[in-house]
N, C-alpha and C positions, 0 to 999 in steps of 0.2 A: 142837646143830645150829641155826645161825644163819637165821632164818626172815626174808624182807621179804614187805610186803603185795605183793597180786598188782595188776597193771593189769588189767585183763578176763581089719535085714533082709537080710542081705546075706552071702556067702561072706567068707572071710577076704583072699583076693583071686581077682580075675576073671581070667578069661586073658589080656584085654587090660592087664592091670595088670603091669607089669615088675617087681614088687618081689618079694622073696625072702623067705619066714618064717623066723623064727630058731626059732620053738617058736608052736604053739597051742593049748598046752593048760596054762599058767603062768596057773592061776586064785587063786594068793595072791600080794600084795604080794611082789617082790622086797627081801630084805635087799641091805645094802652091798657085802659079800661077792660075790654073784653079780653086783651094778653093775657091781662091780671086774673081776672076772673078763673079763666081756663085755666093758668098754669097755676093758681093757690087752689082751687079745688075741684084739682082734677080727680083726689081720690075718693072725693065724696058726693059732689053735684053729679063731676061726670065720669063717677068710675065705672059707669057699665058702657063707656065707650072708648075706654084707655087701653092700648096697645102697650105689650111689652115690649122690651128691647129685643126679645128672642122672635117677635114677629117678623115674618118678608115685609119688606116694602111692597107699597101698591105697586102695580102697573103701569105704566104712563096714566097719573091720575086726570082728570079733565079739571079745568079752570073753576074754580069756586068749592073743591073739596078741601076738606080741613080732617089733618089726621093728629090726634094726642098721644105722646109716648109716656113710658114709665122708661127711665135708664136703669133702674135699679140701685141696690146699694152702694157698688162700689165705684165710687168716683174717679178712681182711676181709669175705669174702662171706658164711660161715657163719651171720650172721642171717638174711642174706634165705633163705639155704636152707632153713635150718631152718622160717624161714615156709612156703614154698611146700612142705615137709614134713609142715604141720601142715593141710593141705588135706585132710582124709578125707573132706571131707563129711557131717561132724557140725557141731553146734556145740557150743560149750565154753564156760563159766563158769571163770574164770583165779581159782584158790583158793590160790597163793602161789608162790613160788620160794625152794627153801631151799639154803641153803650147809653143805657138811659136810667137814672137813678129814680125812683119811688121808694119814697119811705127808706126803710131798711133794705131794700132790693134793689139788687143791678141785674137789669133785664137787657139782655143778649136781641140784637136784630140782626140775623145774617141773609142779604139780600142777594139771589139768583137771576140774571134775564136767562130765557132761552137763548142758544147757541143756533143760528142758521147758515147753511151753508156760504149764502153768498154775500155774508159780512165777515167782516175780519174777526178773528178769534178772541180779541178782547174787547168786543163791542155787544153782539147779541141784541136783541129783538126785545124790548120792552113791554109788547104784546101779551107776555105771556110769563109770568114771574114765580120765583119762590121764596116764600119768607120762611125763615125757621125762628124761633122764640124759643129762650131758657132763662133760666137764670134763680127760679126758685124750685128749690128741691129736686129731685128728681125728675120733674117735669119737662118735656121737651115736644114742642106744637109747631106740626107745617101747614103751611095755608099756601095753594096753588092760587093764582089769581091771574085771570085773561083768558085769553084765545088759545089751547091749548091745540087746535087742529094746526097750527101755523108752522107747528114741528115736522120737518119730513127729516128722519133719519139718511147719514152721510158715513163716509169712512173717516178713519182717524185723519187730521190736517197733514200729518207728521208721514204716515204712510200711505205714498202712490201705488202701491201694487197689489194695496189692499182690496180684496172682493166682496167683503162683508161690512154693511154699517158698524158703527164703533159703539160698544155697550161698556159703560164700567163693570168691572168686577168689582164683588164684594170683597172686602178686606181681608175675608178668613180664608180666600183661595190659597193664599202665599203660605199659610200655616197648613192648608191641606196637601198642597206640592210638597213642602218640605218633610212632612209625616209620614212620607212614602218611604222617605231614605236616601242616601247619596249614591245607593249602588244601583239604585232602579231608573233604566233608561229614561230620558225626557218623551218618548214616543207612549213607552209604557206607562207611565205617570199620567200622563192624557187620557188614555186612554180608559185606564182604571176609573179616573174619577169622573167621566163623563158617562160612564157605562153604570156608577154605583148611584147617581142621581137618580131621583125618580121622574126627574122631566118635567113638563109644567110651563107657564108662563115665566117662571122665575129661573128655569133652567140656563137660561144666558147669563145670569150675574153669579148664579152657583158653581159655575164649570169653566176654568182656562178659557182664554178666549180660542187658542189655537197654542201648537207647539211652542210656537215661540216664547209665548209668554211664562211659560214651564220653563223652557229654557234660559229665560230672563231671571227667573227667582233664584236658580241654582246657582247662573254666574254670581249674583249679588251674595249668598252665602259662602261662597267659592272664596271671592276676593275678602270679603270679611276673615274668613279662616287663615288667607294670607297674610292680610297684615298683621293678626294676632302671632303665627307663627314667626312673620318676619321681625314683629316686634320683641320675641321671644329670644332670637338669634341674636338681635343687635346684645340684648340684653346680656347673655352667657358671654357675649364677646370682649364686652365693657369689662365684666368683672375678670375674664381671662388676661385682659390685658390691664389692669389695676396693679398697682405696685404692691407686692403682698411682703409684709413686715415679720422679720422673723427673728426673735432674740435669742441670743447663745450668749449665756452671763450675763456681761456688762455690754457686747456688741451687738450692735443692732445690723442684720443684711437685709438691705433692701432690692 
């Protein structure tokens, strides 16, 4: 197995979540024959249990639950879709991604340990883990293993003034913000997105955390625009300062 170092109290699925459970009592780590079976036969044997990538992620699923997804035909969108499906309202510490070769397949396994407030952010607690598997077609498998009750939500570690627990927003929130247009105020964008959402357990990941998050998205786009504008200005300046050669008869004026 070739491993790479990593970049970093609920029911299994609430009625408002449209996820389907593949299993709710797999309380031991999956071996690779099981993983291969789930991924390879997702659209046949397990077709009644598969979720599309448009499904909402489960809300704080308990240990022992397994979810199977189809990421769709557009491979370029798979990473973005996986990011969305990881928004399970837990906080995780990434413990590494491994690749294992099985015949013609390269199976990826990504491991996360639950983040707990009384430990350093890079350590996590192995009593509750999340395992992700992919590498066969568009199938994507997530297995939650261990004691989910040890998780207690807490504020973002880098924000001392936050009054609410930190929950990771779904990746499409940025697109929602930018689609409102550059001339709309931060406050109005925040209010519009919050009011447009239907509510429920997914509300917290489908809306901006606060007005600050909206402001940061807008600033990021402004910075990108300034960089593009500055690069264009530099190009114009270079062209203007270049020596222009004008030929008159046999004379050249530089």
